[in-house]
PQR file of N, CA, C, O and H, with PARSE charges and radii, in Angstrom:
ATOM      1  N   MET A   1       1.034  -1.114  -0.196 -0.4000 1.5000
ATOM      2  CA  MET A   1      -0.394  -0.233  -0.283 -0.0000 2.0000
ATOM      3  C   MET A   1       0.796   0.793   0.134  0.5500 1.7000
ATOM      4  O   MET A   1       1.677   0.646   0.982 -0.5500 1.4000
ATOM      5  N   GLU A   2       0.473   2.119  -0.934 -0.4000 1.5000
ATOM      6  CA  GLU A   2       1.121   3.458  -0.907 -0.0000 2.0000
ATOM      7  C   GLU A   2       0.554   4.399  -0.473  0.5500 1.7000
ATOM      8  O   GLU A   2      -0.573   4.697  -0.867 -0.5500 1.4000
ATOM      9  H   GLU A   2      -0.243   2.239  -1.622  0.4000 1.0000
ATOM     10  N   ILE A   3       1.191   5.073   0.423 -0.4000 1.5000
ATOM     11  CA  ILE A   3       0.984   6.036   1.109 -0.0000 2.0000
ATOM     12  C   ILE A   3       1.775   7.756   0.377  0.5500 1.7000
ATOM     13  O   ILE A   3       2.961   8.089   0.382 -0.5500 1.4000
ATOM     14  H   ILE A   3       2.107   4.831   0.744  0.4000 1.0000
ATOM     15  N   LYS A   4       0.766   8.391  -0.076 -0.4000 1.5000
ATOM     16  CA  LYS A   4       0.872   9.343  -0.623 -0.0000 2.0000
ATOM     17  C   LYS A   4       1.073  10.569  -0.115  0.5500 1.7000
ATOM     18  O   LYS A   4       0.340  11.008   0.772 -0.5500 1.4000
ATOM     19  H   LYS A   4      -0.196   8.121  -0.080  0.4000 1.0000
ATOM     20  N   ALA A   5       2.209  11.339  -0.679 -0.4000 1.5000
ATOM     21  CA  ALA A   5       2.643  13.158   0.475 -0.0000 2.0000
ATOM     22  C   ALA A   5       1.147  13.414   0.528  0.5500 1.7000
ATOM     23  O   ALA A   5       0.158  13.171  -0.163 -0.5500 1.4000
ATOM     24  H   ALA A   5       2.805  10.982  -1.399  0.4000 1.0000
ATOM     25  N   ASN A   6       1.579  14.287   2.182 -0.4000 1.5000
ATOM     26  CA  ASN A   6       0.295  15.452   2.103 -0.0000 2.0000
ATOM     27  C   ASN A   6       1.080  16.322   1.831  0.5500 1.7000
ATOM     28  O   ASN A   6       2.268  16.442   2.127 -0.5500 1.4000
ATOM     29  H   ASN A   6       2.383  14.484   2.744  0.4000 1.0000
ATOM     30  N   GLU A   7       0.085  17.258   0.969 -0.4000 1.5000
ATOM     31  CA  GLU A   7       0.314  18.933   0.745 -0.0000 2.0000
ATOM     32  C   GLU A   7      -0.210  19.939   0.960  0.5500 1.7000
ATOM     33  O   GLU A   7      -1.440  19.978   0.994 -0.5500 1.4000
ATOM     34  H   GLU A   7      -0.881  17.161   0.728  0.4000 1.0000
ATOM     35  N   PHE A   8       0.481  20.959   1.153 -0.4000 1.5000
ATOM     36  CA  PHE A   8      -0.194  21.854   1.844 -0.0000 2.0000
ATOM     37  C   PHE A   8       0.309  22.992   1.079  0.5500 1.7000
ATOM     38  O   PHE A   8       1.483  22.794   0.770 -0.5500 1.4000
ATOM     39  H   PHE A   8       1.480  20.927   1.126  0.4000 1.0000
ATOM     40  N   SER A   9      -0.255  24.395   0.553 -0.4000 1.5000
ATOM     41  CA  SER A   9       0.188  25.546  -0.629 -0.0000 2.0000
ATOM     42  C   SER A   9      -0.569  26.924  -0.106  0.5500 1.7000
ATOM     43  O   SER A   9      -1.443  27.345   0.652 -0.5500 1.4000
ATOM     44  H   SER A   9      -1.209  24.556   0.804  0.4000 1.0000
ATOM     45  N   ASN A  10       0.110  27.184  -0.772 -0.4000 1.5000
ATOM     46  CA  ASN A  10       0.061  29.188  -0.577 -0.0000 2.0000
ATOM     47  C   ASN A  10      -0.006  29.425  -2.259  0.5500 1.7000
ATOM     48  O   ASN A  10       0.031  28.609  -3.179 -0.5500 1.4000
ATOM     49  H   ASN A  10       0.820  26.842  -1.388  0.4000 1.0000
ATOM     50  N   ASP A  11      -0.130  31.022  -2.249 -0.4000 1.5000
ATOM     51  CA  ASP A  11       0.293  31.839  -3.946 -0.0000 2.0000
ATOM     52  C   ASP A  11       1.331  31.182  -4.403  0.5500 1.7000
ATOM     53  O   ASP A  11       1.324  30.840  -5.585 -0.5500 1.4000
ATOM     54  H   ASP A  11      -0.160  31.685  -1.501  0.4000 1.0000
ATOM     55  N   ASP A  12       2.616  30.818  -3.430 -0.4000 1.5000
ATOM     56  CA  ASP A  12       3.886  30.772  -4.568 -0.0000 2.0000
ATOM     57  C   ASP A  12       4.525  29.615  -4.050  0.5500 1.7000
ATOM     58  O   ASP A  12       5.719  29.523  -4.335 -0.5500 1.4000
ATOM     59  H   ASP A  12       2.621  31.096  -2.470  0.4000 1.0000
ATOM     60  N   ILE A  13       3.878  28.428  -3.147 -0.4000 1.5000
ATOM     61  CA  ILE A  13       4.377  26.952  -3.275 -0.0000 2.0000
ATOM     62  C   ILE A  13       3.810  26.246  -2.686  0.5500 1.7000
ATOM     63  O   ILE A  13       2.916  26.521  -1.886 -0.5500 1.4000
ATOM     64  H   ILE A  13       2.908  28.502  -2.916  0.4000 1.0000
ATOM     65  N   THR A  14       4.316  24.951  -3.034 -0.4000 1.5000
ATOM     66  CA  THR A  14       3.233  23.969  -2.324 -0.0000 2.0000
ATOM     67  C   THR A  14       4.240  22.641  -1.879  0.5500 1.7000
ATOM     68  O   THR A  14       4.813  21.889  -2.667 -0.5500 1.4000
ATOM     69  H   THR A  14       5.042  24.727  -3.684  0.4000 1.0000
ATOM     70  N   VAL A  15       4.277  22.586  -0.413 -0.4000 1.5000
ATOM     71  CA  VAL A  15       5.026  21.660   0.233 -0.0000 2.0000
ATOM     72  C   VAL A  15       4.288  20.296   0.156  0.5500 1.7000
ATOM     73  O   VAL A  15       3.090  20.011   0.174 -0.5500 1.4000
ATOM     74  H   VAL A  15       3.811  23.197   0.227  0.4000 1.0000
ATOM     75  N   THR A  16       5.470  19.522   0.061 -0.4000 1.5000
ATOM     76  CA  THR A  16       5.128  17.882   0.047 -0.0000 2.0000
ATOM     77  C   THR A  16       5.676  17.589   1.544  0.5500 1.7000
ATOM     78  O   THR A  16       6.582  18.227   2.081 -0.5500 1.4000
ATOM     79  H   THR A  16       6.443  19.754   0.046  0.4000 1.0000
ATOM     80  N   TYR A  17       4.955  16.498   2.128 -0.4000 1.5000
ATOM     81  CA  TYR A  17       5.217  15.882   3.341 -0.0000 2.0000
ATOM     82  C   TYR A  17       5.376  14.286   2.972  0.5500 1.7000
ATOM     83  O   TYR A  17       4.536  13.781   2.227 -0.5500 1.4000
ATOM     84  H   TYR A  17       4.219  15.980   1.692  0.4000 1.0000
ATOM     85  N   ASP A  18       6.270  13.630   3.404 -0.4000 1.5000
ATOM     86  CA  ASP A  18       6.386  12.145   2.778 -0.0000 2.0000
ATOM     87  C   ASP A  18       6.650  11.296   4.153  0.5500 1.7000
ATOM     88  O   ASP A  18       7.652  10.672   4.503 -0.5500 1.4000
ATOM     89  H   ASP A  18       6.952  14.040   4.010  0.4000 1.0000
ATOM     90  N   PRO A  19       5.212  11.523   4.900 -0.5600 1.5000
ATOM     91  CA  PRO A  19       5.592  10.465   6.290  0.2800 2.0000
ATOM     92  C   PRO A  19       6.453   9.339   6.601  0.5500 1.7000
ATOM     93  O   PRO A  19       6.815   9.075   7.747 -0.5500 1.4000
ATOM     94  N   CYS A  20       6.821   8.591   5.430 -0.4000 1.5000
ATOM     95  CA  CYS A  20       7.492   7.426   5.592 -0.0000 2.0000
ATOM     96  C   CYS A  20       8.726   7.636   5.634  0.5500 1.7000
ATOM     97  O   CYS A  20       9.536   6.934   6.239 -0.5500 1.4000
ATOM     98  H   CYS A  20       6.527   8.806   4.498  0.4000 1.0000
ATOM     99  N   GLN A  21       8.942   8.511   5.065 -0.4000 1.5000
ATOM    100  CA  GLN A  21      10.906   9.685   5.133 -0.0000 2.0000
ATOM    101  C   GLN A  21      10.572   9.724   6.329  0.5500 1.7000
ATOM    102  O   GLN A  21      11.155   8.851   6.971 -0.5500 1.4000
ATOM    103  H   GLN A  21       8.284   9.082   4.573  0.4000 1.0000
ATOM    104  N   CYS A  22       9.960  10.281   6.868 -0.4000 1.5000
ATOM    105  CA  CYS A  22       9.978  11.351   8.005 -0.0000 2.0000
ATOM    106  C   CYS A  22      10.853  10.604   9.210  0.5500 1.7000
ATOM    107  O   CYS A  22      10.454   9.516   9.625 -0.5500 1.4000
ATOM    108  H   CYS A  22       9.486  10.990   6.346  0.4000 1.0000
ATOM    109  N   VAL A  23      12.299  11.334   9.873 -0.4000 1.5000
ATOM    110  CA  VAL A  23      12.624  10.595  11.149 -0.0000 2.0000
ATOM    111  C   VAL A  23      12.194  11.627  12.105  0.5500 1.7000
ATOM    112  O   VAL A  23      12.846  11.626  13.149 -0.5500 1.4000
ATOM    113  H   VAL A  23      12.624  12.218   9.536  0.4000 1.0000
ATOM    114  N   LEU A  24      11.545  12.240  12.039 -0.4000 1.5000
ATOM    115  CA  LEU A  24      11.022  12.506  13.684 -0.0000 2.0000
ATOM    116  C   LEU A  24      11.277  13.042  14.232  0.5500 1.7000
ATOM    117  O   LEU A  24      11.130  12.891  15.445 -0.5500 1.4000
ATOM    118  H   LEU A  24      11.016  12.241  11.191  0.4000 1.0000
ATOM    119  N   SER A  25      11.967  14.269  13.546 -0.4000 1.5000
ATOM    120  CA  SER A  25      13.353  14.938  14.271 -0.0000 2.0000
ATOM    121  C   SER A  25      12.635  16.218  15.140  0.5500 1.7000
ATOM    122  O   SER A  25      12.852  16.557  16.303 -0.5500 1.4000
ATOM    123  H   SER A  25      12.087  14.391  12.561  0.4000 1.0000
ATOM    124  N   GLY A  26      11.906  16.670  14.360 -0.4000 1.5000
ATOM    125  CA  GLY A  26      11.479  17.607  14.961 -0.0000 2.0000
ATOM    126  C   GLY A  26      11.695  18.711  14.657  0.5500 1.7000
ATOM    127  O   GLY A  26      10.845  19.520  15.029 -0.5500 1.4000
ATOM    128  H   GLY A  26      11.730  16.394  13.415  0.4000 1.0000
ATOM    129  N   THR A  27      12.571  19.109  14.075 -0.4000 1.5000
ATOM    130  CA  THR A  27      13.352  20.112  13.552 -0.0000 2.0000
ATOM    131  C   THR A  27      13.108  21.313  12.815  0.5500 1.7000
ATOM    132  O   THR A  27      13.819  22.316  12.750 -0.5500 1.4000
ATOM    133  H   THR A  27      13.262  18.452  13.772  0.4000 1.0000
ATOM    134  N   CYS A  28      11.659  21.004  12.094 -0.4000 1.5000
ATOM    135  CA  CYS A  28      10.723  22.018  11.905 -0.0000 2.0000
ATOM    136  C   CYS A  28       9.965  22.989  12.415  0.5500 1.7000
ATOM    137  O   CYS A  28       9.694  24.154  12.125 -0.5500 1.4000
ATOM    138  H   CYS A  28      11.081  20.189  12.146  0.4000 1.0000
ATOM    139  N   ALA A  29       9.612  22.002  13.486 -0.4000 1.5000
ATOM    140  CA  ALA A  29       8.801  22.445  14.440 -0.0000 2.0000
ATOM    141  C   ALA A  29       9.557  23.215  15.676  0.5500 1.7000
ATOM    142  O   ALA A  29       8.993  24.064  16.366 -0.5500 1.4000
ATOM    143  H   ALA A  29       9.833  21.056  13.722  0.4000 1.0000
ATOM    144  N   LYS A  30      10.440  22.942  15.792 -0.4000 1.5000
ATOM    145  CA  LYS A  30      11.238  23.383  17.002 -0.0000 2.0000
ATOM    146  C   LYS A  30      12.203  24.814  16.336  0.5500 1.7000
ATOM    147  O   LYS A  30      12.486  25.717  17.123 -0.5500 1.4000
ATOM    148  H   LYS A  30      10.899  22.252  15.231  0.4000 1.0000
ATOM    149  N   GLU A  31      12.650  24.908  14.867 -0.4000 1.5000
ATOM    150  CA  GLU A  31      13.100  26.244  14.147 -0.0000 2.0000
ATOM    151  C   GLU A  31      11.791  26.911  13.793  0.5500 1.7000
ATOM    152  O   GLU A  31      11.518  28.087  14.036 -0.5500 1.4000
ATOM    153  H   GLU A  31      12.420  24.174  14.228  0.4000 1.0000
ATOM    154  N   LEU A  32      11.132  26.164  13.283 -0.4000 1.5000
ATOM    155  CA  LEU A  32      10.279  27.252  12.843 -0.0000 2.0000
ATOM    156  C   LEU A  32       8.598  26.664  12.723  0.5500 1.7000
ATOM    157  O   LEU A  32       7.930  26.104  11.853 -0.5500 1.4000
ATOM    158  H   LEU A  32      11.354  25.210  13.086  0.4000 1.0000
ATOM    159  N   SER A  33       8.367  27.159  14.161 -0.4000 1.5000
ATOM    160  CA  SER A  33       6.332  26.625  14.762 -0.0000 2.0000
ATOM    161  C   SER A  33       5.435  27.729  14.552  0.5500 1.7000
ATOM    162  O   SER A  33       4.342  27.853  15.106 -0.5500 1.4000
ATOM    163  H   SER A  33       8.910  27.613  14.867  0.4000 1.0000
ATOM    164  N   ASP A  34       6.162  28.853  13.384 -0.4000 1.5000
ATOM    165  CA  ASP A  34       4.705  29.830  13.232 -0.0000 2.0000
ATOM    166  C   ASP A  34       4.519  28.922  12.441  0.5500 1.7000
ATOM    167  O   ASP A  34       3.289  28.920  12.492 -0.5500 1.4000
ATOM    168  H   ASP A  34       7.049  28.752  12.934  0.4000 1.0000
ATOM    169  N   VAL A  35       4.833  27.926  11.549 -0.4000 1.5000
ATOM    170  CA  VAL A  35       4.648  27.670   9.656 -0.0000 2.0000
ATOM    171  C   VAL A  35       4.201  25.247  10.311  0.5500 1.7000
ATOM    172  O   VAL A  35       3.319  24.474   9.936 -0.5500 1.4000
ATOM    173  H   VAL A  35       5.832  27.928  11.508  0.4000 1.0000
ATOM    174  N   PHE A  36       5.240  25.090  11.195 -0.4000 1.5000
ATOM    175  CA  PHE A  36       5.403  23.814  11.803 -0.0000 2.0000
ATOM    176  C   PHE A  36       4.951  23.753  12.861  0.5500 1.7000
ATOM    177  O   PHE A  36       5.337  24.503  13.757 -0.5500 1.4000
ATOM    178  H   PHE A  36       5.957  25.718  11.499  0.4000 1.0000
ATOM    179  N   SER A  37       3.451  22.293  13.140 -0.4000 1.5000
ATOM    180  CA  SER A  37       3.626  22.036  14.251 -0.0000 2.0000
ATOM    181  C   SER A  37       3.225  20.933  14.892  0.5500 1.7000
ATOM    182  O   SER A  37       2.467  20.297  14.159 -0.5500 1.4000
ATOM    183  H   SER A  37       3.138  21.683  12.412  0.4000 1.0000
ATOM    184  N   ASN A  38       3.391  20.411  15.941 -0.4000 1.5000
ATOM    185  CA  ASN A  38       2.805  18.867  16.052 -0.0000 2.0000
ATOM    186  C   ASN A  38       1.652  18.877  16.925  0.5500 1.7000
ATOM    187  O   ASN A  38       1.042  17.852  17.228 -0.5500 1.4000
ATOM    188  H   ASN A  38       4.006  20.927  16.537  0.4000 1.0000
ATOM    189  N   SER A  39       1.365  19.998  17.315 -0.4000 1.5000
ATOM    190  CA  SER A  39       0.124  19.830  17.886 -0.0000 2.0000
ATOM    191  C   SER A  39      -1.585  20.980  17.285  0.5500 1.7000
ATOM    192  O   SER A  39      -2.462  21.587  17.900 -0.5500 1.4000
ATOM    193  H   SER A  39       1.861  20.831  17.069  0.4000 1.0000
ATOM    194  N   ILE A  40      -1.362  20.809  16.256 -0.4000 1.5000
ATOM    195  CA  ILE A  40      -2.443  22.012  15.701 -0.0000 2.0000
ATOM    196  C   ILE A  40      -2.512  20.681  14.207  0.5500 1.7000
ATOM    197  O   ILE A  40      -1.672  19.878  13.800 -0.5500 1.4000
ATOM    198  H   ILE A  40      -0.650  20.316  15.756  0.4000 1.0000
ATOM    199  N   ILE A  41      -3.619  20.933  13.860 -0.4000 1.5000
ATOM    200  CA  ILE A  41      -4.137  19.950  12.678 -0.0000 2.0000
ATOM    201  C   ILE A  41      -5.108  21.746  12.056  0.5500 1.7000
ATOM    202  O   ILE A  41      -5.952  22.421  12.645 -0.5500 1.4000
ATOM    203  H   ILE A  41      -4.302  21.585  14.190  0.4000 1.0000
ATOM    204  N   PRO A  42      -4.489  21.919  10.771 -0.5600 1.5000
ATOM    205  CA  PRO A  42      -3.408  21.121   9.855  0.2800 2.0000
ATOM    206  C   PRO A  42      -2.375  21.495  10.221  0.5500 1.7000
ATOM    207  O   PRO A  42      -2.197  22.708  10.108 -0.5500 1.4000
ATOM    208  N   TRP A  43      -1.337  20.735  10.764 -0.4000 1.5000
ATOM    209  CA  TRP A  43      -0.173  21.344  11.714 -0.0000 2.0000
ATOM    210  C   TRP A  43       1.018  21.945  10.465  0.5500 1.7000
ATOM    211  O   TRP A  43       2.165  21.959  10.912 -0.5500 1.4000
ATOM    212  H   TRP A  43      -1.482  19.750  10.856  0.4000 1.0000
ATOM    213  N   VAL A  44       0.901  22.386   9.126 -0.4000 1.5000
ATOM    214  CA  VAL A  44       1.585  22.910   8.154 -0.0000 2.0000
ATOM    215  C   VAL A  44       0.499  24.307   8.152  0.5500 1.7000
ATOM    216  O   VAL A  44      -0.723  24.393   8.028 -0.5500 1.4000
ATOM    217  H   VAL A  44      -0.031  22.374   8.763  0.4000 1.0000
ATOM    218  N   ASN A  45       1.659  25.394   8.366 -0.4000 1.5000
ATOM    219  CA  ASN A  45       0.474  26.936   7.969 -0.0000 2.0000
ATOM    220  C   ASN A  45       1.445  27.193   7.473  0.5500 1.7000
ATOM    221  O   ASN A  45       2.576  27.180   7.960 -0.5500 1.4000
ATOM    222  H   ASN A  45       2.652  25.325   8.467  0.4000 1.0000
ATOM    223  N   LEU A  46       0.886  27.637   5.734 -0.4000 1.5000
ATOM    224  CA  LEU A  46       2.456  28.167   5.794 -0.0000 2.0000
ATOM    225  C   LEU A  46       1.945  29.791   4.808  0.5500 1.7000
ATOM    226  O   LEU A  46       2.363  30.350   3.794 -0.5500 1.4000
ATOM    227  H   LEU A  46      -0.032  27.648   5.338  0.4000 1.0000
ATOM    228  N   ASP A  47       0.886  30.039   5.772 -0.4000 1.5000
ATOM    229  CA  ASP A  47       0.173  31.658   5.636 -0.0000 2.0000
ATOM    230  C   ASP A  47       0.647  33.191   6.815  0.5500 1.7000
ATOM    231  O   ASP A  47       0.494  34.412   6.821 -0.5500 1.4000
ATOM    232  H   ASP A  47       0.546  29.585   6.596  0.4000 1.0000
ATOM    233  N   ASN A  48       1.594  31.577   8.114 -0.4000 1.5000
ATOM    234  CA  ASN A  48       2.018  32.399   9.219 -0.0000 2.0000
ATOM    235  C   ASN A  48       3.550  32.771   8.787  0.5500 1.7000
ATOM    236  O   ASN A  48       4.373  32.912   9.692 -0.5500 1.4000
ATOM    237  H   ASN A  48       1.718  30.585   8.109  0.4000 1.0000
ATOM    238  N   THR A  49       3.882  32.904   7.663 -0.4000 1.5000
ATOM    239  CA  THR A  49       5.498  33.572   7.479 -0.0000 2.0000
ATOM    240  C   THR A  49       5.708  33.519   6.273  0.5500 1.7000
ATOM    241  O   THR A  49       5.080  32.668   5.643 -0.5500 1.4000
ATOM    242  H   THR A  49       3.213  32.789   6.928  0.4000 1.0000
ATOM    243  N   GLU A  50       6.723  34.466   5.499 -0.4000 1.5000
ATOM    244  CA  GLU A  50       7.077  34.550   4.948 -0.0000 2.0000
ATOM    245  C   GLU A  50       8.217  33.379   4.138  0.5500 1.7000
ATOM    246  O   GLU A  50       9.141  32.789   4.698 -0.5500 1.4000
ATOM    247  H   GLU A  50       7.233  35.157   6.011  0.4000 1.0000
ATOM    248  N   THR A  51       7.739  33.252   2.393 -0.4000 1.5000
ATOM    249  CA  THR A  51       7.505  31.705   1.625 -0.0000 2.0000
ATOM    250  C   THR A  51       9.220  31.890   2.192  0.5500 1.7000
ATOM    251  O   THR A  51       9.587  31.769   3.361 -0.5500 1.4000
ATOM    252  H   THR A  51       6.988  33.731   1.938  0.4000 1.0000
ATOM    253  N   LYS A  52       9.623  32.039   1.644 -0.4000 1.5000
ATOM    254  CA  LYS A  52      11.577  32.144   2.152 -0.0000 2.0000
ATOM    255  C   LYS A  52      12.158  31.536   3.100  0.5500 1.7000
ATOM    256  O   LYS A  52      13.114  30.769   3.215 -0.5500 1.4000
ATOM    257  H   LYS A  52       9.325  32.138   0.694  0.4000 1.0000
ATOM    258  N   LYS A  53      11.145  32.185   3.988 -0.4000 1.5000
ATOM    259  CA  LYS A  53      11.651  31.694   5.435 -0.0000 2.0000
ATOM    260  C   LYS A  53      10.770  29.988   5.468  0.5500 1.7000
ATOM    261  O   LYS A  53      11.188  29.307   6.405 -0.5500 1.4000
ATOM    262  H   LYS A  53      10.369  32.808   3.894  0.4000 1.0000
ATOM    263  N   VAL A  54      10.011  29.497   4.871 -0.4000 1.5000
ATOM    264  CA  VAL A  54       9.747  28.131   4.846 -0.0000 2.0000
ATOM    265  C   VAL A  54      10.459  27.659   4.205  0.5500 1.7000
ATOM    266  O   VAL A  54      11.208  26.919   4.843 -0.5500 1.4000
ATOM    267  H   VAL A  54       9.672  30.050   4.110  0.4000 1.0000
ATOM    268  N   ILE A  55      10.773  27.710   2.512 -0.4000 1.5000
ATOM    269  CA  ILE A  55      12.050  27.573   1.930 -0.0000 2.0000
ATOM    270  C   ILE A  55      13.202  27.067   2.617  0.5500 1.7000
ATOM    271  O   ILE A  55      13.635  25.922   2.489 -0.5500 1.4000
ATOM    272  H   ILE A  55      10.164  28.311   1.994  0.4000 1.0000
ATOM    273  N   GLU A  56      13.833  28.248   3.586 -0.4000 1.5000
ATOM    274  CA  GLU A  56      15.133  28.278   4.091 -0.0000 2.0000
ATOM    275  C   GLU A  56      14.768  26.502   5.079  0.5500 1.7000
ATOM    276  O   GLU A  56      15.573  25.586   5.247 -0.5500 1.4000
ATOM    277  H   GLU A  56      13.481  29.178   3.691  0.4000 1.0000
ATOM    278  N   GLN A  57      13.768  26.552   5.398 -0.4000 1.5000
ATOM    279  CA  GLN A  57      13.740  25.426   6.774 -0.0000 2.0000
ATOM    280  C   GLN A  57      13.362  23.726   6.045  0.5500 1.7000
ATOM    281  O   GLN A  57      13.704  22.609   6.431 -0.5500 1.4000
ATOM    282  H   GLN A  57      13.114  27.296   5.261  0.4000 1.0000
ATOM    283  N   ILE A  58      12.523  24.168   4.862 -0.4000 1.5000
ATOM    284  CA  ILE A  58      12.500  22.791   4.507 -0.0000 2.0000
ATOM    285  C   ILE A  58      13.963  22.203   4.041  0.5500 1.7000
ATOM    286  O   ILE A  58      14.260  21.009   4.101 -0.5500 1.4000
ATOM    287  H   ILE A  58      12.245  25.076   4.549  0.4000 1.0000
ATOM    288  N   LYS A  59      14.801  23.219   3.579 -0.4000 1.5000
ATOM    289  CA  LYS A  59      16.265  22.814   2.601 -0.0000 2.0000
ATOM    290  C   LYS A  59      16.742  22.158   4.521  0.5500 1.7000
ATOM    291  O   LYS A  59      17.598  21.294   4.333 -0.5500 1.4000
ATOM    292  H   LYS A  59      14.560  24.188   3.530  0.4000 1.0000
ATOM    293  N   ARG A  60      16.542  22.261   5.723 -0.4000 1.5000
ATOM    294  CA  ARG A  60      17.198  21.825   6.842 -0.0000 2.0000
ATOM    295  C   ARG A  60      16.435  20.970   7.220  0.5500 1.7000
ATOM    296  O   ARG A  60      16.649  20.750   8.412 -0.5500 1.4000
ATOM    297  H   ARG A  60      15.846  22.963   5.876  0.4000 1.0000
ATOM    298  N   CYS A  61      15.204  20.023   6.607 -0.4000 1.5000
ATOM    299  CA  CYS A  61      14.764  18.848   6.932 -0.0000 2.0000
ATOM    300  C   CYS A  61      15.774  17.922   6.341  0.5500 1.7000
ATOM    301  O   CYS A  61      16.064  17.678   5.170 -0.5500 1.4000
ATOM    302  H   CYS A  61      15.030  20.201   5.639  0.4000 1.0000
ATOM    303  N   PRO A  62      16.458  17.251   8.053 -0.5600 1.5000
ATOM    304  CA  PRO A  62      17.457  16.245   7.636  0.2800 2.0000
ATOM    305  C   PRO A  62      16.870  13.950   7.059  0.5500 1.7000
ATOM    306  O   PRO A  62      17.370  12.827   6.995 -0.5500 1.4000
ATOM    307  N   SER A  63      15.738  14.592   6.861 -0.4000 1.5000
ATOM    308  CA  SER A  63      14.765  13.175   6.232 -0.0000 2.0000
ATOM    309  C   SER A  63      14.943  13.060   4.921  0.5500 1.7000
ATOM    310  O   SER A  63      15.196  12.055   4.258 -0.5500 1.4000
ATOM    311  H   SER A  63      15.331  15.504   6.913  0.4000 1.0000
ATOM    312  N   GLY A  64      14.737  14.577   4.475 -0.4000 1.5000
ATOM    313  CA  GLY A  64      14.423  14.662   3.054 -0.0000 2.0000
ATOM    314  C   GLY A  64      12.717  14.433   3.127  0.5500 1.7000
ATOM    315  O   GLY A  64      12.156  14.500   2.033 -0.5500 1.4000
ATOM    316  H   GLY A  64      14.531  15.394   5.014  0.4000 1.0000
ATOM    317  N   ALA A  65      12.042  14.228   4.059 -0.4000 1.5000
ATOM    318  CA  ALA A  65      10.550  13.943   3.998 -0.0000 2.0000
ATOM    319  C   ALA A  65       9.602  15.737   4.345  0.5500 1.7000
ATOM    320  O   ALA A  65       8.582  15.683   5.032 -0.5500 1.4000
ATOM    321  H   ALA A  65      12.498  14.174   4.947  0.4000 1.0000
ATOM    322  N   LEU A  66       9.914  16.653   3.993 -0.4000 1.5000
ATOM    323  CA  LEU A  66       9.973  17.754   3.520 -0.0000 2.0000
ATOM    324  C   LEU A  66      10.408  18.149   1.768  0.5500 1.7000
ATOM    325  O   LEU A  66      11.332  17.708   1.085 -0.5500 1.4000
ATOM    326  H   LEU A  66      10.742  16.697   3.435  0.4000 1.0000
ATOM    327  N   LYS A  67       9.351  19.123   1.436 -0.4000 1.5000
ATOM    328  CA  LYS A  67      10.168  19.105  -0.382 -0.0000 2.0000
ATOM    329  C   LYS A  67       9.033  20.613  -0.734  0.5500 1.7000
ATOM    330  O   LYS A  67       8.211  21.222  -0.048 -0.5500 1.4000
ATOM    331  H   LYS A  67       8.600  19.481   1.991  0.4000 1.0000
ATOM    332  N   TYR A  68       9.373  20.706  -1.693 -0.4000 1.5000
ATOM    333  CA  TYR A  68       8.482  22.192  -2.296 -0.0000 2.0000
ATOM    334  C   TYR A  68       8.485  22.506  -3.553  0.5500 1.7000
ATOM    335  O   TYR A  68       9.562  22.306  -4.116 -0.5500 1.4000
ATOM    336  H   TYR A  68      10.040  20.211  -2.250  0.4000 1.0000
ATOM    337  N   TYR A  69       7.712  22.896  -4.131 -0.4000 1.5000
ATOM    338  CA  TYR A  69       8.076  23.388  -5.688 -0.0000 2.0000
ATOM    339  C   TYR A  69       7.283  24.682  -5.515  0.5500 1.7000
ATOM    340  O   TYR A  69       6.272  24.845  -4.832 -0.5500 1.4000
ATOM    341  H   TYR A  69       6.838  23.058  -3.674  0.4000 1.0000
ATOM    342  N   LYS A  70       7.930  25.558  -6.256 -0.4000 1.5000
ATOM    343  CA  LYS A  70       7.239  27.033  -7.639 -0.0000 2.0000
ATOM    344  C   LYS A  70       5.774  26.671  -7.585  0.5500 1.7000
ATOM    345  O   LYS A  70       5.616  25.548  -8.063 -0.5500 1.4000
ATOM    346  H   LYS A  70       8.752  25.426  -6.811  0.4000 1.0000
ATOM    347  N   ASN A  71       4.905  27.094  -7.269 -0.4000 1.5000
ATOM    348  CA  ASN A  71       3.543  27.402  -8.218 -0.0000 2.0000
ATOM    349  C   ASN A  71       3.644  27.524  -8.976  0.5500 1.7000
ATOM    350  O   ASN A  71       4.814  27.890  -9.088 -0.5500 1.4000
ATOM    351  H   ASN A  71       5.034  28.007  -6.880  0.4000 1.0000
ATOM    352  N   SER A  72       2.925  27.488 -10.465 -0.4000 1.5000
ATOM    353  CA  SER A  72       2.823  28.178 -11.613 -0.0000 2.0000
ATOM    354  C   SER A  72       1.584  29.866 -11.063  0.5500 1.7000
ATOM    355  O   SER A  72       0.483  30.095 -10.562 -0.5500 1.4000
ATOM    356  H   SER A  72       1.975  27.190 -10.373  0.4000 1.0000
ATOM    357  N   LYS A  73       2.755  30.570 -11.607 -0.4000 1.5000
ATOM    358  CA  LYS A  73       1.488  31.739 -11.768 -0.0000 2.0000
ATOM    359  C   LYS A  73       0.916  32.201 -12.808  0.5500 1.7000
ATOM    360  O   LYS A  73       1.379  32.471 -13.916 -0.5500 1.4000
ATOM    361  H   LYS A  73       3.650  30.384 -12.014  0.4000 1.0000
ATOM    362  N   LYS A  74      -0.595  32.315 -12.202 -0.4000 1.5000
ATOM    363  CA  LYS A  74      -2.047  32.729 -13.712 -0.0000 2.0000
ATOM    364  C   LYS A  74      -1.061  33.904 -14.362  0.5500 1.7000
ATOM    365  O   LYS A  74      -0.090  34.535 -13.944 -0.5500 1.4000
ATOM    366  H   LYS A  74      -0.972  32.095 -11.301  0.4000 1.0000
ATOM    367  N   GLN A  75      -1.772  33.867 -15.529 -0.4000 1.5000
ATOM    368  CA  GLN A  75      -1.101  34.752 -16.432 -0.0000 2.0000
ATOM    369  C   GLN A  75      -2.876  35.765 -16.631  0.5500 1.7000
ATOM    370  O   GLN A  75      -3.958  35.242 -16.899 -0.5500 1.4000
ATOM    371  H   GLN A  75      -2.561  33.355 -15.868  0.4000 1.0000
ATOM    372  N   ALA A  76      -2.702  36.742 -16.473 -0.4000 1.5000
ATOM    373  CA  ALA A  76      -4.240  37.204 -16.830 -0.0000 2.0000
ATOM    374  C   ALA A  76      -4.733  37.460 -18.355  0.5500 1.7000
ATOM    375  O   ALA A  76      -3.886  37.442 -19.248 -0.5500 1.4000
ATOM    376  H   ALA A  76      -1.823  37.167 -16.255  0.4000 1.0000
ATOM    377  N   SER A  77      -5.372  37.572 -18.498 -0.4000 1.5000
ATOM    378  CA  SER A  77      -6.312  37.124 -19.850 -0.0000 2.0000
ATOM    379  C   SER A  77      -6.653  38.144 -20.637  0.5500 1.7000
ATOM    380  O   SER A  77      -7.332  37.946 -21.644 -0.5500 1.4000
ATOM    381  H   SER A  77      -6.061  37.587 -17.773  0.4000 1.0000
TER
END
């Protein structure tokens, strides 16, 4: 059985989380608790800080369970 990664988005990026890859170090919640939480659902709230800070934190994920990609900008017709 495959478990799909969770996705969380704001206007700029989409963050994916793979629970099978996570080592539960808590680094994300300890270092950027405004976005990542161990006790609130949804546990990722991208609206609580700048996208740049979220990306910096994701790059420090020790297991690589957190990843991100930039969202496509919609062009006006």
